[in-house]
N, C-alpha and C positions, 0 to 999 in steps of 0.2 A: 589592561582592558578597560575601556571607558564605557559609560552608560549606553551610548548608541550601539556599540559593538555587542554589549550584553543583551540589549533588547532585540537586536537582529538574531543573535544566537538562540534566544528563547523562542522567537517566532519560527525559526527553522526546526527546532526540536519539538514544537507543540503540534505533534501529529498523533492521531489515534493509533492504538496498538495494531489494528487492521484498518486500513484506509481504503475507501472506494475510489478508484481512479476515474477521473472525469476529464473532459477536454480542458477544464480550467486548472486542474492541479497536476496533470501529468508531467509537465516540464519541471515544475518545482520538485515533485517527488523524485523524479529521475536524476536530479542534480544535487541530491542531499548526501552524497557520499556512500550510499549503500546500493546494492543491486536490488531490483524489485522482484520479489517472489510473488507472482500473480496468479490468483485463481480466477478463471473465466467462468462466470456463472450466468444462469438464466433465472432472473428474479421470479418468474412464474412457475419454476420447477421446484418441487419439494426437495429433490436430491441436492440442489444447490445449497440449501441450508446446512446439510451435512458437510459439504466441502468448506463452507464458511466457518463452521464450528471446528473442523480439523485445522484450518489455518490459524484460527484464534488460539486453539490449544497449543500448537507449535510455537506461535509467537510468544506465548507466556512461558512455556516449559522448556523449550529447546535452547539452552543457553549458548551452544556453539553457533547457532544460526542467528541469534538476536543481534549480534554486532555486525553481521555480514549482510543481512537482508532487511529490507523494508517490506513488511507483509501487506499485501493489497488484494483487492478483488476488482473485477471489471465486469460490467454488464455485457455479456457476449452477444445478446440480441441487438442491443443498441449499436455496438461497434462491429457488427459482423461484416460490414463492407470494407473495413480498414485493412489494408495490406501492410504487413510488417516485413521489412527486408532484413 
């Protein structure tokens, strides 16, 4: 492994424990070798914070999921018009 390869690996691994999916980072996150476990939230709804907390707890504590999933959230109001096939 050379320095440019190491730098690229560090960039790819430098992701928060729970990442908010945006139009700018979706492709990168989805191509990082793990499935996305995504919580769709409404930032204006207090219940969404409970979901975010549960996702964060599982990202920290659930060892069998840590290596399988990339834990994320998505603003459901902002992306409500997007259709997933």
